[in-house]
Steps between C-alpha positions, in 0.01 A plus 500: 500500500133460470430196285367617153444386144475682181267515198709253310259414232551839360874460490464172325262651240732786437796275455307277269400792283831667490765229560694567179502881501863610448679648800528884500812687600517627862722771620690457835282578802746724685825682457796376712446551869778481750527343847509744784768337699770746591774365271273473194455766236272784586132418520290609208185700517285188461677318783455802728129479420486155667536664832339834422170340398465339840542830698171663409257247369151573369213258437515528120877431480614169352839422651758279329881479556764474224863371487738394222619144587800536266649737763558284809572655836871482594451333836423154639129436572432432867464138602306381815537191719224261418491557124775256402831553321367365166789248472311178468407303184658231305576463134255301294265496200119544498232566246390826662676722750286750688676795676318600818245330717237769519143408417570532124818294511347226724185473294704477171722240653225288649279501193799436270596204713143373476522542125791255506811725483803457722495829698734675728385809698789719636441726790762751624342528845496222761118519503256410232209719383653840397291777665261238642725373774509505884785561737523413874670637811538351844431717801502378858460146386212570270486493121343787308443469126450803272375553142729699271282551204134447387230446760167536338381197304154415365385167364756265657254331731312303229512452119474848351596715213820591673774358277722415798223284648445347154869405478486345855211288377666396180809389698264326744654688801312648788579796722299542828364852555269697730263749353364843584232705340611870491780748460537781754557859405641776721442830321489870588127458586547196714479121473284312259494148370457365143287176533606258237238254375201714556338727241253617767774571748694710245195703412434557870853620530448749218182625676685534831806677368359716225215671693245656269709384201450135610226420237705679238806293587314178466356600166843597372653172622228302324554700187872434500440131558249491216747682265761234582264202515601343168870535576448352849297212356791393294687399817291183491543445135878460484763494772862614521594130502350461155760738358833433323710719276490319167244394244383227737285750687241470228432143620546552872262793513245357256259425793429878518336513154145450634548809724642703214210400271235595755683830608609661169535830676819361656689612186419860571659477844834342391697818550317590826628188661860625512421872502520736798209411740459866607360585161196273563474593873494867404201434275289323760621586847485845674446425873835548671467205738439260215790640303720458796396140547569414134846656527585284804380187322742577221800616694619145564608492128710809586268760349171655606223498235712754302780277365329170570356282225126463483555132529627544860144574619318225319569215740388719788183594319416140419634310808514720807125521527427134483390343833785251496771766462745520783849609579745234624786475748733207414563292816868518572558826308508606142803280461255226457425631155845421388525174699171377327642576149838343601323177595322495161836557322669219687210268460549503123875456516613864492776635729531825700844621604515772762793728578602475128563844351508529123776732381440471129265365235723319241430575140646313205413576137205712601354237735479469879680176587533514869622706792821567691461494881672735750716199600626464141298185415331483164154344461379423145145541375403283202173677429467833682600742777220689668568807706265567792729791605376854435600646159744727685673199650473285190690745275782493755534132433580571128801723479543685164747336255661650195325395178188372676164524303351840491165360607663376820665838572170681438309253720751533788502878480124531486431263788778649710344847470135393565330717755448331839316544820697619796622291794321386815565555866401248760437497876474158676348506843472232770264616769366387833124442458410459868189703563489620136145548382473462119123464495475815294647329199389191325795438261878462501557714190473882506581797276584840643465826302626822652362749242270425203638806320848356484613226270428145610844414358659718760671279759442754771124506418380143445605197690365158598518298820436138541444302831491141379525360855138603551410186299827301486607430855814299379682825413589611854480392871159506680407855614704663234438645153720558190428801276652582164464861394615608153495814292367534152761448224593864466799527732786680313825293497753777452514620857558150619778405263719772637483350853704232667296231667566507867618860517332755729373687198345192352331389825364855555363516146328161539323628817396819319359325195302226690353740758185524275479112520500513882229769490292279264493217745419745784168575324399145590711426807565837679750361748689278254844656586448403863431143401797440280706184582737594225487680156683468173518780232553385148644768273496506117864371525386201710202451267739490200737257671235267643275483193766530229329793333712778350471811715227338698240577228138395538511419135481634145285808457378554143173691544211370299391686194795420260709199412824431685823445304559147386129418536489289188238494220213551744659837605449617136123472509412552865642711779679204653696619806737197539826390332470175316583183698708397198832669431727548200714206622370165385428278801474787748168593656386712794232470757387673812334827596662706214327274256129476408280490710709713746558553870347269763560144602217356287609703200864412531403130532288531183789645311705196592225277381486677167880454465463126573219462255704683228789253546292182454320351207135604464383143544647491851342837582163383381528183701578704810204723446270205450637336816449823704152550378399181674630597846206731586184612316630859513797392283286352225556804273876431492449212253536615140251228403425383153599835352847458643538167323376665180774762516777266627600350165527854355742625774683197632785539257570841636533396869719553681621782277834426308737687738387280787554166325786255550556153357356328811189712500417498130275203546296675770639345810264559801253350731362281229736464194316578179518287185544789254785731444516841665714643223420613154780542248327804367506674837833650561426850599405638836157640550485702829143576587 
């Protein structure tokens, strides 16, 4: 949720050094796990653990949930009014088909269209944006709009290192926002506020909250920042948008060479970038308040420091203490993120089709050639199909077939059994603000922790609430407020899937599980229940149906410290905790929050950009980077410069990689057609970095 970037120069260096290391054998991640619906086979011990681990959580516990997607529940998933029936979509043929209009899918679609491809983005829902969308309800003649997903964004108000903002600028699209300068915390010891954009303000916070340990906390924080200084500095040496997954990355990231040459110690930190952050925190930080703060900064990726990549903290260390840093509220709601990317897509000739559910990815002779829609129509893809769905939803689009390649079977099994975060519960409140005094808070976004000794992944311990109408008056009638309260992604799905939506048991369980969310808002607005105009409870079943995410999951949950299955060659030399965006099927790629760089709207958008870059010729990618570097002085480092041109002749014959080529694209079609071939008769094998 919080905008962040990673130490990508390190990933680039590692890939450059080890790109041709042979892949090692990986064993399956989990044994078969059964659904817990009543007519399914008995639940295994591991599935029982999904619920058991949430009943008595402790701070040092890392929670993940596990299922076997090859065993589907024997009941119809719930559908909700307002999500569409998925029956739209006409037959046709495109260069690239993208499944899903989340931030990853839209970024991939828009940039691919800018690169010159004929693109179709298919969305099952009737709203664009994936988790970043807004819904509205009418009440007594007034319109109330609510967020359903992310709410804390940094770096959208001006050119910044946030990859989502970079993509907006590349597409030459704008999105009005209002800014605020802090994040409220409601903890067992009371209320305090993290002041973004002020090093002095943060040090004062440490002095105020740590008592006699204040000077020690400041010293430890400075030591941690110093330890990670080189890694953090690489965020202005190469960006996520420089990356692509083929040999062309040697040219597109060549602009980072001066940083590498002047910071040779970066090689020693290669592994640290993707390793468990808690290992470093444990070496430098002992003051409890500071450790708690670091955990909350990481939790938006799904894990506290234990389980999170070191890279998750780098953007915060570098950016959050600059004077210009600020959080943003998109005017009109978070739906404007998707609307902005949609405008960019359509500007360059791309198409978005809503209410078009994909039932199957079509494969012929080991290549993805298109999709079959729920309405039966077939749409062909001449170059590639890109899935922005979760890995758990993607594997369901590729039913097993007799005689299929063993690599596909292994890929499907491993992705289908990946650990995941739990589901999320929501509470939407429309309240009367007459006489309401909010002068004790400065910001619309707040975190609430019940007990620091319990896991922050526990959905009954950590939650957030967001009052965007404090800044955006368009979201509700005058004199009212809208509030979105949501749990951490640790809500177990099993108790919910046994319930029938609308039943007395279901309604009672909803009220039971969201009571903690009501209590969270009461910390800030004690009489909030008396002020309610209307309220809506969103269960994990609703979350699943509205956001098209299997079992309402917050996302994939591979804890840092080891490589995920199907992580490519990089996973053989570094603890890379993401499956590859490439797949064993030629012409099939993935993007979204289950791919590098992970969970969060900026990260998901970056994964889409990497996928788009991978599908175009390196010359088009270099031209885009050069164009972007001129849009703002901050973006100057995006340009690969003279070294990019030096490397280009060496790698251009390998881009795009062979499995992504078609007759039309072999000559490098794109924004500016190139006058040399993109194919090399000697290159006929895939190289998956």
